[in-house]
N, CA, C and O of each residue as an XYZ file, in Angstrom:
972
protein
N       0.853     -1.199      0.000
C       0.000      0.000      0.000
C       0.886      1.244      0.000
O       1.800      1.369      0.815
N       0.603      2.159     -0.921
C       1.393      3.377     -1.056
C       0.640      4.551     -0.436
O      -0.376      4.998     -0.967
N       1.145      5.044      0.685
C       0.515      6.169      1.381
C       1.295      7.441      1.058
O       2.521      7.474      1.162
N       0.578      8.473      0.670
C       1.239      9.716      0.254
C       0.657     10.911      1.003
O      -0.558     11.026      1.165
N       1.537     11.793      1.454
C       1.117     13.030      2.111
C       1.110     14.156      1.081
O       2.166     14.641      0.673
N      -0.078     14.564      0.667
C      -0.194     15.604     -0.358
C       0.414     16.929      0.074
O       0.808     17.736     -0.768
N       0.492     17.158      1.375
C       1.019     18.430      1.859
C       2.475     18.625      1.458
O       2.938     19.761      1.360
N       3.203     17.540      1.226
C       4.613     17.671      0.850
C       4.763     18.442     -0.453
O       5.585     19.354     -0.546
N       3.968     18.080     -1.464
C       4.091     18.783     -2.742
C       3.459     20.170     -2.684
O       3.947     21.105     -3.318
N       2.369     20.302     -1.923
C       1.719     21.613     -1.797
C       2.645     22.603     -1.098
O       2.851     23.719     -1.577
N       3.201     22.186      0.040
C       4.101     23.062      0.794
C       5.366     23.342     -0.009
O       5.850     24.474     -0.034
N       5.902     22.317     -0.666
C       7.101     22.522     -1.480
C       6.880     23.566     -2.557
O       7.733     24.426     -2.780
N       5.730     23.494     -3.229
C       5.399     24.469     -4.277
C       5.267     25.874     -3.699
O       5.787     26.830     -4.275
N       4.573     26.009     -2.563
C       4.359     27.326     -1.962
C       5.667     27.942     -1.473
O       5.900     29.137     -1.651
N       6.519     27.125     -0.856
C       7.784     27.657     -0.326
C       8.672     28.144     -1.457
O       9.262     29.220     -1.355
N       8.779     27.379     -2.530
C       9.602     27.806     -3.662
C       9.051     29.090     -4.277
O       9.812     29.958     -4.703
N       7.723     29.205     -4.321
C       7.105     30.426     -4.848
C       7.396     31.614     -3.937
O       7.685     32.710     -4.416
N       7.321     31.398     -2.621
C       7.622     32.471     -1.667
C       9.069     32.934     -1.795
O       9.342     34.134     -1.802
N       9.996     31.982     -1.898
C      11.411     32.345     -2.057
C      11.594     33.215     -3.297
O      12.298     34.224     -3.245
N      10.973     32.840     -4.402
C      11.114     33.602     -5.642
C      10.518     35.001     -5.505
O      11.081     35.969     -6.017
N       9.385     35.110     -4.818
C       8.764     36.425     -4.614
C       9.628     37.313     -3.726
O       9.769     38.509     -3.981
N      10.201     36.725     -2.686
C      11.059     37.493     -1.771
C      12.315     37.972     -2.496
O      12.780     39.090     -2.272
N      12.862     37.119     -3.370
C      14.045     37.506     -4.150
C      13.723     38.661     -5.094
O      14.547     39.553     -5.291
N      12.534     38.642     -5.672
C      12.145     39.677     -6.634
C      12.098     41.064     -6.001
O      12.393     42.061     -6.659
N      11.724     41.126     -4.716
C      11.641     42.435     -4.046
C      12.940     42.784     -3.315
O      13.022     43.806     -2.634
N      13.956     41.925     -3.461
C      15.271     42.162     -2.845
C      15.181     42.403     -1.339
O      15.769     43.353     -0.823
N      14.452     41.551     -0.645
C      14.333     41.677      0.816
C      15.712     41.561      1.454
O      16.438     40.598      1.206
N      16.069     42.545      2.277
C      17.419     42.593      2.847
C      17.682     41.451      3.823
O      18.837     41.092      4.056
N      16.623     40.874      4.397
C      16.819     39.825      5.400
C      17.036     38.444      4.793
O      17.442     37.518      5.495
N      16.770     38.293      3.488
C      16.985     36.996      2.841
C      18.464     36.849      2.504
O      18.957     37.475      1.566
N      19.159     36.032      3.259
C      20.606     35.885      3.082
C      20.990     34.711      2.199
O      22.129     34.636      1.736
N      20.058     33.789      1.956
C      20.377     32.626      1.120
C      19.086     31.954      0.666
O      18.115     31.881      1.420
N      19.083     31.469     -0.563
C      17.924     30.706     -1.043
C      18.386     29.430     -1.738
O      17.773     28.985     -2.708
N      19.477     28.846     -1.233
C      20.015     27.622     -1.825
C      19.037     26.460     -1.626
O      18.069     26.571     -0.873
N      19.301     25.364     -2.303
C      18.405     24.206     -2.250
C      18.267     23.651     -0.840
O      17.190     23.203     -0.447
N      19.361     23.679     -0.075
C      19.311     23.143      1.286
C      18.490     24.032      2.211
O      17.738     23.526      3.044
N      18.623     25.351      2.079
C      17.820     26.264      2.896
C      16.341     26.136      2.543
O      15.480     26.199      3.421
N      16.051     25.958      1.262
C      14.658     25.762      0.849
C      14.102     24.468      1.442
O      12.959     24.430      1.897
N      14.906     23.418      1.434
C      14.469     22.140      2.011
C      14.207     22.288      3.507
O      13.253     21.710      4.028
N      15.048     23.060      4.204
C      14.836     23.299      5.637
C      13.534     24.063      5.873
O      12.803     23.774      6.821
N      13.248     25.038      5.009
C      12.015     25.822      5.154
C      10.785     24.946      4.913
O       9.778     25.076      5.609
N      10.872     24.064      3.932
C       9.766     23.138      3.662
C       9.537     22.230      4.863
O       8.395     22.000      5.262
N      10.618     21.713      5.439
C      10.501     20.850      6.622
C       9.896     21.614      7.792
O       9.082     21.075      8.541
N      10.301     22.883      7.944
C       9.777     23.722      9.032
C       8.250     23.802      8.954
O       7.560     23.657      9.963
N       7.737     24.033      7.754
C       6.289     24.165      7.592
C       5.589     22.813      7.757
O       4.561     22.725      8.428
N       6.141     21.767      7.148
C       5.508     20.444      7.229
C       5.394     19.947      8.667
O       4.472     19.203      9.000
N       6.331     20.359      9.516
C       6.276     19.958     10.926
C       5.225     20.727     11.715
O       4.995     20.443     12.891
N       4.581     21.711     11.062
C       3.625     22.565     11.777
C       2.232     22.593     11.151
O       1.350     23.310     11.623
N       2.039     21.820     10.103
C       0.710     21.736      9.488
C       0.222     20.292      9.541
O       1.017     19.355      9.606
N      -1.085     20.134      9.513
C      -1.660     18.785      9.544
C      -1.421     18.088      8.210
O      -1.644     18.685      7.156
N      -0.972     16.839      8.236
C      -0.760     16.102      6.984
C      -2.091     15.741      6.330
O      -3.126     15.678      6.994
N      -2.050     15.507      5.027
C      -3.227     15.063      4.282
C      -2.832     13.794      3.527
O      -2.288     13.857      2.425
N      -3.113     12.645      4.136
C      -2.691     11.372      3.561
C      -3.743     10.823      2.601
O      -4.945     10.925      2.849
N      -3.270     10.243      1.507
C      -4.169      9.595      0.545
C      -3.572      8.255      0.129
O      -2.357      8.060      0.159
N      -4.462      7.333     -0.264
C      -4.007      6.015     -0.744
C      -4.673      5.643     -2.063
O      -4.407      4.572     -2.610
N      -5.545      6.526     -2.586
C      -6.261      6.198     -3.815
C      -6.548      7.462     -4.612
O      -6.349      8.579     -4.135
N      -7.031      7.252     -5.867
C      -7.390      8.380     -6.713
C      -8.518      9.199     -6.132
O      -8.510     10.426     -6.221
N      -9.496      8.526     -5.535
C     -10.609      9.235     -4.905
C     -10.114     10.121     -3.773
O     -10.569     11.251     -3.591
N      -9.162      9.569     -3.015
C      -8.597     10.329     -1.903
C      -7.880     11.567     -2.383
O      -7.948     12.617     -1.745
N      -7.187     11.449     -3.517
C      -6.465     12.596     -4.080
C      -7.448     13.701     -4.450
O      -7.222     14.869     -4.134
N      -8.545     13.329     -5.123
C      -9.542     14.327     -5.536
C     -10.153     15.020     -4.325
O     -10.294     16.242     -4.304
N     -10.519     14.223     -3.310
C     -11.128     14.787     -2.102
C     -10.156     15.714     -1.377
O     -10.528     16.807     -0.951
N      -8.906     15.265     -1.240
C      -7.912     16.055     -0.513
C      -7.592     17.346     -1.254
O      -7.396     18.386     -0.625
N      -7.536     17.294     -2.579
C      -7.214     18.500     -3.346
C      -8.307     19.555     -3.183
O      -8.023     20.753     -3.190
N      -9.540     19.118     -3.039
C     -10.625     20.077     -2.780
C     -10.390     20.795     -1.456
O     -10.592     22.005     -1.345
N      -9.956     20.023     -0.443
C      -9.686     20.606      0.873
C      -8.526     21.593      0.789
O      -8.544     22.643      1.431
N      -7.514     21.245     -0.011
C      -6.314     22.075     -0.092
C      -6.555     23.394     -0.823
O      -5.698     24.277     -0.803
N      -7.723     23.534     -1.472
C      -8.053     24.809     -2.106
C      -8.565     25.827     -1.094
O      -8.790     26.990     -1.430
N      -8.747     25.379      0.150
C      -9.238     26.258      1.216
C      -8.286     27.437      1.407
O      -7.081     27.254      1.585
N      -8.843     28.648      1.366
C      -8.027     29.863      1.468
C      -7.288     29.944      2.799
O      -6.163     30.441      2.851
N      -7.908     29.460      3.879
C      -7.277     29.523      5.195
C      -6.047     28.628      5.251
O      -5.032     29.001      5.839
N      -6.134     27.441      4.637
C      -4.980     26.534      4.614
C      -3.822     27.181      3.860
O      -2.675     27.124      4.303
N      -4.130     27.795      2.723
C      -3.085     28.472      1.949
C      -2.458     29.613      2.745
O      -1.242     29.799      2.730
N      -3.306     30.375      3.441
C      -2.796     31.495      4.239
C      -1.908     30.999      5.373
O      -0.879     31.605      5.673
N      -2.305     29.898      6.003
C      -1.500     29.328      7.091
C      -0.143     28.865      6.581
O       0.880     29.087      7.228
N      -0.137     28.221      5.419
C       1.122     27.744      4.836
C       2.036     28.922      4.522
O       3.234     28.875      4.804
N       1.473     29.983      3.936
C       2.283     31.157      3.592
C       2.840     31.839      4.837
O       3.998     32.254      4.856
N       2.013     31.954      5.876
C       2.472     32.602      7.113
C       3.599     31.801      7.752
O       4.612     32.362      8.172
N       3.414     30.491      7.822
C       4.471     29.636      8.377
C       5.700     29.644      7.475
O       6.833     29.568      7.949
N       5.459     29.737      6.167
C       6.574     29.761      5.224
C       7.465     30.977      5.422
O       8.689     30.851      5.468
N       6.858     32.157      5.540
C       7.624     33.385      5.779
C       8.383     33.290      7.097
O       9.548     33.677      7.185
N       7.709     32.772      8.119
C       8.344     32.608      9.433
C       9.549     31.676      9.334
O      10.618     31.972      9.866
N       9.367     30.545      8.647
C      10.454     29.579      8.505
C      11.618     30.122      7.694
O      12.777     29.913      8.053
N      11.319     30.819      6.605
C      12.377     31.384      5.757
C      13.197     32.411      6.534
O      14.420     32.453      6.407
N      12.533     33.232      7.332
C      13.246     34.227      8.150
C      14.178     33.542      9.155
O      15.339     33.925      9.299
N      13.657     32.533      9.841
C      14.469     31.831     10.847
C      15.666     31.158     10.196
O      16.784     31.255     10.702
N      15.441     30.476      9.078
C      16.523     29.743      8.418
C      17.550     30.702      7.830
O      18.741     30.390      7.796
N      17.101     31.866      7.368
C      18.040     32.858      6.834
C      18.956     33.409      7.916
O      20.087     33.807      7.635
N      18.468     33.433      9.157
C      19.274     33.976     10.260
C      20.100     32.910     10.975
O      21.034     33.235     11.709
N      19.757     31.634     10.762
C      20.486     30.546     11.440
C      20.780     29.427     10.452
O      20.315     28.300     10.620
N      21.549     29.745      9.432
C      21.850     28.751      8.396
C      22.746     27.639      8.945
O      23.588     27.869      9.813
N      22.544     26.433      8.419
C      23.394     25.314      8.810
C      24.760     25.449      8.146
O      24.876     26.108      7.113
N      25.794     24.835      8.719
C      27.138     24.942      8.132
C      27.210     24.440      6.695
O      28.003     24.946      5.901
N      26.384     23.445      6.354
C      26.450     22.835      5.029
C      25.440     23.439      4.053
O      25.227     22.889      2.973
N      24.814     24.563      4.415
C      23.670     25.052      3.646
C      23.993     25.323      2.184
O      23.125     25.167      1.325
N      25.231     25.728      1.882
C      25.582     26.059      0.503
C      26.174     24.884     -0.262
O      26.554     25.033     -1.424
N      26.259     23.721      0.368
C      26.801     22.543     -0.307
C      25.808     22.026     -1.339
O      24.605     22.265     -1.238
N      26.329     21.315     -2.329
C      25.455     20.712     -3.330
C      24.522     19.715     -2.655
O      24.911     19.034     -1.706
N      23.289     19.633     -3.150
C      22.309     18.734     -2.524
C      22.782     17.283     -2.578
O      22.432     16.482     -1.710
N      23.579     16.942     -3.599
C      24.084     15.571     -3.720
C      25.007     15.207     -2.567
O      25.178     14.028     -2.258
N      25.612     16.222     -1.920
C      26.491     15.958     -0.785
C      25.696     15.756      0.500
O      26.254     15.364      1.525
N      24.402     16.022      0.445
C      23.555     15.920      1.634
C      22.746     14.630      1.659
O      21.832     14.480      2.470
N      23.082     13.704      0.772
C      22.404     12.414      0.753
C      23.438     11.305      0.869
O      24.613     11.504      0.561
N      22.996     10.148      1.311
C      23.899      9.013      1.503
C      24.363      8.488      0.153
O      23.552      8.280     -0.749
N      25.671      8.273      0.012
C      26.227      7.752     -1.230
C      25.786      6.309     -1.451
O      25.787      5.497     -0.526
N      25.409      6.006     -2.689
C      24.974      4.648     -3.015
C      26.172      3.710     -3.092
O      27.282      4.129     -3.419
N      25.937      2.440     -2.789
C      26.977      1.420     -2.884
C      26.311      0.078     -3.129
O      25.374     -0.298     -2.425
N      26.798     -0.643     -4.131
C      26.243     -1.960     -4.437
C      27.013     -3.070     -3.734
O      26.667     -4.244     -3.858
N      28.048     -2.703     -3.003
C      28.843     -3.696     -2.289
C      28.219     -3.980     -0.923
O      27.492     -3.140     -0.392
N      28.495     -5.158     -0.349
C      27.998     -5.448      1.004
C      28.572     -4.440      2.001
O      29.730     -4.039      1.889
N      27.770     -4.041      2.958
C      28.214     -3.046      3.943
C      27.651     -3.363      5.324
O      26.677     -4.101      5.471
N      28.296     -2.783      6.324
C      27.753     -2.777      7.677
C      26.993     -1.462      7.838
O      27.600     -0.391      7.843
N      25.683     -1.539      7.969
C      24.850     -0.354      8.161
C      24.685     -0.083      9.650
O      24.211     -0.937     10.399
N      25.076      1.105     10.067
C      25.016      1.445     11.491
C      23.662      2.035     11.864
O      23.028      2.710     11.053
N      23.225      1.781     13.087
C      21.993      2.413     13.571
C      22.274      3.853     13.980
O      23.431      4.261     14.077
N      21.232      4.610     14.217
C      21.390      5.936     14.806
C      21.820      5.745     16.256
O      21.245      4.933     16.980
N      22.824      6.490     16.669
C      23.315      6.437     18.050
C      22.871      7.719     18.741
O      23.210      8.815     18.295
N      22.120      7.590     19.818
C      21.575      8.788     20.454
C      21.582      8.681     21.971
O      21.581      7.589     22.540
N      21.589      9.846     22.609
C      21.597      9.899     24.066
C      21.426     11.328     24.540
O      21.110     12.219     23.751
N      21.636     11.545     25.824
C      21.475     12.879     26.416
C      22.595     13.162     27.403
O      23.157     12.248     28.006
N      22.913     14.452     27.559
C      23.917     14.904     28.518
C      23.200     15.644     29.642
O      22.402     16.547     29.391
N      23.492     15.252     30.890
C      22.842     15.859     32.048
C      23.848     16.574     32.935
O      25.023     16.210     32.981
N      23.372     17.595     33.638
C      24.195     18.339     34.597
C      24.193     17.575     35.919
O      23.131     17.207     36.422
N      25.386     17.334     36.486
C      25.524     16.467     37.644
C      24.885     16.957     38.923
O      24.542     16.150     39.786
N      24.717     18.263     39.066
C      24.147     18.800     40.296
C      22.618     18.798     40.270
O      21.969     18.512     41.275
N      22.058     19.120     39.106
C      20.597     19.247     38.993
C      19.955     18.091     38.230
O      18.747     17.871     38.323
N      20.771     17.357     37.478
C      20.293     16.295     36.589
C      19.318     16.829     35.539
O      18.440     16.117     35.052
N      19.506     18.104     35.212
C      18.769     18.721     34.117
C      19.586     18.576     32.834
O      20.804     18.408     32.908
N      18.948     18.636     31.652
C      19.695     18.582     30.396
C      20.751     19.681     30.347
O      20.501     20.810     30.768
N      21.928     19.348     29.833
C      23.049     20.291     29.802
C      23.310     20.757     28.373
O      23.549     19.947     27.478
N      23.260     22.078     28.173
C      23.530     22.659     26.862
C      24.995     23.056     26.748
O      25.716     23.108     27.745
N      25.426     23.336     25.521
C      26.779     23.822     25.218
C      27.873     22.809     25.537
O      29.017     23.185     25.794
N      27.523     21.531     25.521
C      28.537     20.482     25.666
C      28.914     20.002     24.266
O      28.056     19.920     23.387
N      30.186     19.687     24.058
C      30.654     19.173     22.773
C      30.776     17.661     22.860
O      31.518     17.135     23.690
N      30.048     16.969     22.002
C      30.002     15.506     22.024
C      30.666     14.970     20.759
O      30.335     15.387     19.649
N      31.604     14.043     20.936
C      32.328     13.456     19.810
C      32.186     11.941     19.834
O      32.390     11.305     20.868
N      31.838     11.371     18.692
C      31.757      9.914     18.560
C      33.040      9.411     17.917
O      33.447      9.901     16.863
N      33.677      8.430     18.553
C      34.930      7.879     18.043
C      34.828      6.363     17.889
O      34.068      5.693     18.589
N      35.616      5.849     16.953
C      35.751      4.412     16.782
C      37.240      4.091     16.775
O      37.997      4.610     15.954
N      37.644      3.239     17.689
C      39.066      2.903     17.832
C      39.923      4.159     17.984
O      41.028      4.235     17.448
N      39.402      5.141     18.720
C      40.150      6.359     19.024
C      40.095      7.442     17.965
O      40.675      8.510     18.163
N      39.413      7.208     16.836
C      39.347      8.194     15.763
C      37.905      8.661     15.557
O      36.958      7.894     15.734
N      37.756      9.935     15.179
C      36.421     10.470     14.919
C      35.742      9.674     13.810
O      36.365      9.327     12.806
N      34.474      9.395     14.004
C      33.716      8.583     13.055
C      33.114      9.460     11.959
O      32.518     10.499     12.244
N      33.273      9.034     10.702
C      32.626      9.735      9.594
C      31.122      9.489      9.656
O      30.670      8.406     10.026
N      30.354     10.518      9.285
C      28.904     10.406      9.315
C      28.345      9.996      7.945
O      29.037     10.058      6.929
N      27.075      9.576      7.949
C      26.434      9.079      6.732
C      26.427     10.131      5.624
O      26.603      9.792      4.453
N      26.227     11.401      5.979
C      26.323     12.498      5.018
C      26.618     13.777      5.791
O      26.672     13.761      7.021
N      26.806     14.879      5.081
C      27.271     16.099      5.745
C      26.199     16.774      6.592
O      26.494     17.738      7.299
N      24.966     16.290      6.534
C      23.925     16.881      7.380
C      24.033     16.404      8.826
O      23.369     16.943      9.711
N      24.871     15.392      9.065
C      25.113     14.884     10.419
C      26.478     15.368     10.881
O      27.482     15.149     10.204
N      26.514     16.024     12.032
C      27.767     16.593     12.544
C      28.443     15.654     13.534
O      27.782     14.953     14.300
N      29.762     15.654     13.503
C      30.582     14.952     14.495
C      31.949     15.629     14.535
O      32.709     15.522     13.572
N      32.284     16.328     15.636
C      31.515     16.468     16.873
C      30.314     17.406     16.701
O      30.169     18.087     15.686
N      29.464     17.414     17.726
C      28.299     18.296     17.720
C      28.126     18.923     19.100
O      28.708     18.459     20.080
N      27.328     19.974     19.167
C      27.039     20.653     20.432
C      25.616     20.350     20.889
O      24.720     20.151     20.068
N      25.418     20.319     22.199
C      24.073     20.129     22.739
C      23.413     21.487     22.957
O      24.096     22.495     23.141
N      22.074     21.506     22.937
C      21.326     22.753     23.060
C      20.168     22.590     24.043
O      19.658     21.490     24.255
N      19.773     23.710     24.634
C      18.626     23.691     25.548
C      17.351     23.306     24.809
O      16.502     22.597     25.349
N      17.223     23.779     23.562
C      16.006     23.524     22.784
C      15.796     22.046     22.497
O      14.664     21.605     22.300
N      16.891     21.273     22.472
C      16.778     19.827     22.234
C      17.079     19.028     23.494
O      17.355     17.829     23.435
N      17.022     19.713     24.640
C      17.134     19.073     25.958
C      18.412     18.250     26.135
O      18.386     17.137     26.661
N      19.527     18.823     25.683
C      20.822     18.196     25.898
C      21.028     16.893     25.160
O      21.919     16.119     25.512
N      20.224     16.634     24.145
C      20.329     15.361     23.430
C      21.326     15.456     22.280
O      21.668     16.546     21.821
N      21.780     14.307     21.830
C      22.683     14.231     20.681
C      22.312     13.001     19.866
O      21.709     12.064     20.389
N      22.668     13.004     18.593
C      22.440     11.833     17.750
C      23.476     11.799     16.637
O      23.857     12.831     16.085
N      23.921     10.595     16.323
C      24.893     10.370     15.261
C      24.368      9.268     14.336
O      23.693      8.335     14.771
N      24.698      9.404     13.051
C      24.419      8.317     12.107
C      25.725      8.004     11.380
O      26.042      8.647     10.379
N      26.488      7.024     11.873
C      27.783      6.703     11.276
C      27.659      6.230      9.827
O      26.684      5.585      9.442
N      28.664      6.567      9.054
C      28.725      6.134      7.659
C      28.917      4.629      7.584
O      29.679      4.054      8.361
N      28.226      3.992      6.649
C      28.344      2.545      6.484
C      29.774      2.169      6.096
O      30.463      2.924      5.410
N      30.202      1.006      6.540
C      31.551      0.507      6.251
C      31.446     -0.738      5.377
O      30.639     -1.629      5.643
N      32.265     -0.792      4.335
C      32.216     -1.929      3.413
C      32.600     -3.232      4.105
O      33.460     -3.267      4.986
N      31.934     -4.301      3.678
C      32.228     -5.644      4.181
C      32.671     -6.516      3.006
O      32.416     -6.186      1.848
N      33.323     -7.610      3.310
C      33.759     -8.508      2.237
C      32.580     -9.277      1.656
O      32.501     -9.506      0.450
N      31.666     -9.671      2.540
C      30.509    -10.452      2.108
C      29.276    -10.041      2.904
O      29.378     -9.421      3.963
N      28.116    -10.398      2.378
C      26.879    -10.191      3.124
C      26.774    -11.240      4.226
O      27.391    -12.301      4.139
N      25.994    -10.941      5.257
C      25.790    -11.844      6.401
C      27.068    -12.099      7.195
O      27.206    -13.131      7.853
N      27.981    -11.168      7.127
C      29.214    -11.246      7.917
C      28.976    -10.553      9.263
O      28.381     -9.476      9.305
N      29.429    -11.153     10.344
C      29.236    -10.585     11.684
C      30.519     -9.925     12.178
O      31.609    -10.484     12.049
N      30.374     -8.723     12.746
C      31.556     -8.012     13.235
C      31.174     -7.110     14.408
O      30.093     -6.523     14.434
N      32.084     -7.013     15.372
C      31.867     -6.123     16.515
C      32.631     -4.818     16.307
O      33.791     -4.828     15.895
N      31.978     -3.707     16.592
C      32.591     -2.387     16.448
C      32.676     -1.722     17.822
O      31.712     -1.713     18.587
N      33.848     -1.168     18.113
C      34.101     -0.527     19.406
C      34.032      0.996     19.268
O      34.806      1.601     18.526
N      33.107      1.589     19.983
C      32.908      3.035     19.952
C      33.238      3.658     21.304
O      33.336      2.974     22.323
N      33.403      4.970     21.279
C      33.497      5.738     22.526
C      32.883      7.111     22.284
O      32.947      7.651     21.180
N      32.294      7.658     23.328
C      31.729      9.006     23.271
C      32.512      9.890     24.224
O      32.687      9.564     25.398
N      32.976     11.003     23.704
C      33.760     11.966     24.486
C      32.934     13.242     24.630
O      32.460     13.800     23.640
N      32.767     13.696     25.871
C      31.961     14.893     26.127
C      32.807     15.930     26.859
O      33.406     15.638     27.894
N      32.850     17.145     26.312
C      33.616     18.232     26.921
C      32.733     19.466     27.067
O      31.858     19.739     26.246
N      33.001     20.205     28.150
C      32.351     21.504     28.354
C      33.203     22.303     29.319
O      33.619     21.778     30.352
N      33.476     23.585     28.999
C      34.288     24.407     29.905
C      33.711     24.427     31.311
O      32.512     24.630     31.499
N      34.588     24.212     32.309
C      34.151     24.226     33.694
C      33.670     22.889     34.212
O      33.309     22.766     35.383
N      33.662     21.872     33.338
C      33.199     20.546     33.733
C      34.279     19.501     33.451
O      35.099     19.662     32.547
N      34.261     18.433     34.240
C      35.175     17.325     33.982
C      34.748     16.597     32.710
O      33.559     16.388     32.469
N      35.724     16.221     31.910
C      35.445     15.498     30.676
C      34.844     14.125     30.982
O      35.214     13.473     31.959
N      33.921     13.704     30.138
C      33.284     12.394     30.283
C      33.645     11.528     29.083
O      33.567     11.977     27.939
N      34.037     10.293     29.346
C      34.321      9.326     28.286
C      33.501      8.067     28.548
O      33.497      7.536     29.658
N      32.817      7.603     27.527
C      31.977      6.414     27.683
C      32.235      5.476     26.510
O      32.096      5.873     25.353
N      32.610      4.234     26.803
C      32.907      3.242     25.767
C      31.765      2.234     25.651
O      31.153      1.855     26.649
N      31.494      1.813     24.437
C      30.469      0.798     24.202
C      30.772      0.096     22.879
O      31.587      0.574     22.089
N      30.127     -1.010     22.647
C      30.315     -1.716     21.380
C      28.974     -2.194     20.851
O      27.987     -2.258     21.585
N      28.952     -2.526     19.578
C      27.748     -3.058     18.958
C      28.144     -4.088     17.916
O      29.156     -3.931     17.233
N      27.356     -5.128     17.794
C      27.614     -6.198     16.830
C      26.639     -6.046     15.664
O      25.429     -5.946     15.864
N      27.182     -6.030     14.442
C      26.360     -5.857     13.250
C      26.540     -7.019     12.285
O      27.572     -7.691     12.287
N      25.533     -7.244     11.472
C      25.597     -8.226     10.390
C      25.547     -7.456      9.078
O      24.639     -6.653      8.864
N      26.513     -7.694      8.202
C      26.586     -6.949      6.948
C      25.386     -7.262      6.054
O      24.836     -8.363      6.073
N      25.003     -6.255      5.273
C      23.858     -6.377      4.368
C      24.312     -6.215      2.926
O      25.433     -5.782      2.660
N      23.421     -6.571      1.990
C      23.783     -6.552      0.571
C      24.022     -5.151      0.029
O      24.822     -4.972     -0.890
N      23.341     -4.160      0.585
C      23.518     -2.798      0.085
C      23.324     -1.785      1.204
O      22.807     -2.098      2.277
N      23.750     -0.574      0.920
C      23.706      0.495      1.910
C      22.270      0.983      2.108
O      21.473      1.006      1.169
N      21.958      1.370      3.333
C      20.659      1.971      3.622
C      20.749      3.462      3.328
O      21.486      4.187      3.997
N      20.011      3.916      2.342
C      20.073      5.325      1.964
C      19.053      6.169      2.711
O      19.195      7.388      2.810
N      18.017      5.510      3.239
C      16.973      6.233      3.954
C      17.141      6.054      5.458
O      17.478      4.971      5.937
N      16.903      7.122      6.182
C      16.997      7.090      7.636
C      15.844      6.280      8.214
O      14.686      6.498      7.857
N      16.159      5.349      9.102
C      15.142      4.532      9.764
C      15.261      4.764     11.267
O      16.139      4.205     11.925
N      14.367      5.595     11.800
C      14.463      5.953     13.218
C      14.069      4.807     14.140
O      14.288      4.882     15.349
N      13.486      3.738     13.575
C      13.142      2.584     14.419
C      14.369      1.741     14.725
O      14.352      0.912     15.635
N      15.438      1.958     13.958
C      16.691      1.234     14.196
C      17.659      2.203     14.865
O      18.312      2.997     14.188
N      17.750      2.144     16.171
C      18.607      3.079     16.894
C      19.256      2.404     18.090
O      18.783      1.380     18.583
N      20.344      2.999     18.541
C      21.073      2.510     19.708
C      21.036      3.609     20.758
O      21.676      4.649     20.601
N      20.288      3.378     21.825
C      20.134      4.383     22.890
C      21.238      4.212     23.919
O      21.399      3.144     24.510
N      21.996      5.288     24.124
C      23.083      5.297     25.102
C      22.552      5.816     26.438
O      21.711      6.714     26.471
N      23.041      5.256     27.521
C      22.637      5.729     28.843
C      22.936      7.220     28.989
O      23.869      7.731     28.370
N      22.144      7.921     29.808
C      22.389      9.343     30.049
C      23.788      9.535     30.628
O      24.189      8.836     31.560
N      24.523     10.490     30.064
C      25.870     10.792     30.549
C      25.818     12.052     31.406
O      25.258     13.069     30.996
N      26.400     11.979     32.590
C      26.309     13.061     33.573
C      27.651     13.774     33.703
O      28.689     13.132     33.858
N      27.623     15.106     33.637
C      28.837     15.906     33.775
C      28.826     16.651     35.112
O      27.811     17.219     35.515
N      29.980     16.636     35.791
C      30.114     17.336     37.073
C      31.089     18.496     36.924
O      32.058     18.414     36.169
N      30.824     19.565     37.645
C      31.702     20.732     37.606
C      33.071     20.388     38.183
O      33.191     19.572     39.097
N      34.095     21.023     37.633
C      35.460     20.783     38.104
C      35.616     21.151     39.567
O      36.363     20.496     40.293
N      34.923     22.190     40.008
C      35.059     22.664     41.390
C      34.582     21.619     42.391
O      35.089     21.546     43.510
N      33.595     20.802     41.981
C      33.111     19.748     42.874
C      34.198     18.720     43.104
O      34.409     18.271     44.231
N      34.893     18.346     42.034
C      35.979     17.385     42.155
C      37.105     17.951     43.007
O      37.663     17.246     43.848
N      37.446     19.232     42.790
C      38.521     19.854     43.564
C      38.163     19.935     45.044
O      39.014     19.722     45.907
N      36.892     20.247     45.334
C      36.442     20.312     46.728
C      36.559     18.956     47.402
O      37.000     18.858     48.547
N      36.166     17.919     46.689
C      36.249     16.562     47.240
C      37.699     16.161     47.496
O      38.007     15.511     48.495
N      38.587     16.558     46.578
C      40.008     16.240     46.760
C      40.571     16.923     48.000
O      41.360     16.333     48.739
N      40.153     18.196     48.230
C      40.635     18.918     49.404
C      40.117     18.265     50.685
O      40.838     18.181     51.679
N      38.877     17.808     50.658
C      38.294     17.156     51.826
C      39.040     15.864     52.158
O      39.246     15.536     53.326
N      39.440     15.137     51.112
C      40.182     13.889     51.334
C      41.553     14.183     51.939
O      42.007     13.481     52.842
N      42.212     15.239     51.426
C      43.548     15.588     51.929
C      43.483     16.055     53.380
O      44.361     15.735     54.182
N      42.429     16.819     53.716
C      42.295     17.313     55.086
C      41.987     16.165     56.044
O      41.839     16.387     57.245
């Protein structure tokens, strides 16, 4: 069964039209209209409007009638302008890269496909999410390459995402399919004023016939919450032991 969200094409069309209109009037706040920024703006709107799913021709006709509603169009445009403004002021590091660099490279050879690795960083005194921590994923002591340039390593944690982090390691070629191998990882967490945290773990994978090009959030590896303590706490404890 093929399920389709009509809002994807509707929002995509409206956002591209808005970008072109904004460019025509030379709006001073529009700093970039590259393909990646446009894709971010489309995602911004799609995450804030109700989807319209269809599975048949009848469904398409019915849904298209609904999408002619003036209020729906106005809502999409309002969210579109809001999203374009935000993205223009907070562009991603890779925003000007070619779109082909933002997708997983195809490979017909057997590979080890890694799951998404995710977790959270907490403050040791309050056990609240900790922002502004730098998290690095390593394999055998070296930084791990990511599936594509839209995934950062190392990355910073933010209050808006509650101190969470996620990595999608790049697939590694295997000699054959159905080959089993263990991979040794470590996570390094740094933040000024806090003791560094290092956490080691491993995962066993079975190689597959081809690379996974699409993100599958159901396949993930959840890491235990990592807690950071202030350096002053450690120094105080050391003084107490000496006394």
